[in-house]
Steps between C-alpha positions, in 0.01 A plus 500: 500500500676562175430253227721414192260501207576406144247611242517331155286666233459516130303819538699811637502850373767555238587796275235535258259269692482688833149383574587119458487333837469841694308303762808272562717799538259668748503163705884500501508860612260442778689202626822707517317763675410262769867416540530182306808413287339458148693398186327472171580282197327637181529290190343561151254219498306657206797410270474120524450201728883456512510817711312323774773218502782747508323685783490174694882488509515872606242426776705207647829699498346813658322290766831339593651851510221636721530202752864567546451855621 
């Protein structure tokens, strides 16, 4: 059974910070290896609390898009 999974994280490897959230990336890769449809939303939560509010809108939009597939 293939699941649609949306991973939302403020910690994901980026250029210059490749080890940040490496465990999250490993989990995403494993889920894909198991055949699941995995989308990720990575937002810069370290910048400010406002980034979390912005991410909430992106999550709502992406969730609707995933449900339509």
